[in-house]
N, C-alpha and C positions, 0 to 999 in steps of 0.2 A: 646722288640722283641724275646728275647731268643735265638739270634743268636750268635754263637760263633766260634772263629777262628779255622781252620782246618789247614791240610798239606800244602795246596795251598796259603792259607792267608800268612802262615809263610815263605814259600818258594818265595813269591812275595815281601814280606817286608825286609826280611834279607840281599839281594842283594842292596836294596834301602839303608840300614844303611852302608854297605860297600862304596858305590859311595860318600854318603854323610859324610864319615869318622866320624859317629856317633857311636863310639864303645859303649860309654856307654848306649844308647838305646838299642843296638843291644845285650848287654849283659843282659839287662832287658828281651829283648824278648827271648834270649836264656833260661833264667830262667823260663819264663812261657811255653817254648817249652818242657821242662824236666817236669815241673808241670802237663802240659797236656797229656803227655805219649807219645810225639812224638820224644824223643830224639834220638830214634833208627832207625828213618826213613830215607831212602836211599836218600831221595831228599834233606833232610834238612841238613844233614851231609857236602856235599860238600859247600852248602851255608854258613854255620857256619864256616867252616875250612878257606874258602876264606874271610869270614869278619874278623876272628882273624888275618890272615895273613896280610890282609890289614892294620890292626892296630898294625903290628910288634910283636904281641904276637905269635911267634912259638911254645912255650911251650902247650899253650891250642889247637892250631892248630894240633899239632903232638898227643896230648891226643885224640883229637877227632878221628883223623885218626885211631890211635892205638886202640880206642875202638869199631870201626865199625867193626862188625862182617864179614859183607859181603863187600868185597873191589872190587867194580866194575869198570869199565873205568873211570866213572865220580869222583869217589872218588879219584883215582890215579892221574887224570887230573886237581884236585883241590889242591892237595897236592905238586906235583912237582913244578910248578910255585911259590909255597909259598917260597920255599928256594931260588929260583932265585930273587924273588922281595926283598929278605933280605939278598942279598950279600952272600949267601952260596951255591953257585953253584957246588962245589964239591959234597955237599949232594944231590943236584937235579940229577946230573948225576948218583949217585949211586943208588938212588931210580928208575931212569929211568931204568937203567941196570936190 
């Protein structure tokens, strides 16, 4: 059929990986996002940050946050709870301020 996934497709499936705790599948999808040229999309970055945070990988979540050029409210709101979910409340409060 020639159909290819787009930003909406990825934005729908990444939260599913988070909820199902399928970090390995999520990492594969992240790789496909990068290969497809959507890695800097403002809608995908928060989903990816939440996915990695849900899997306890603060390092990758932080890298994604840091590499996002345009930090909007959605990006900040995905990163702040990341620290809280991983017992780093002081970092969450610092980021909030």
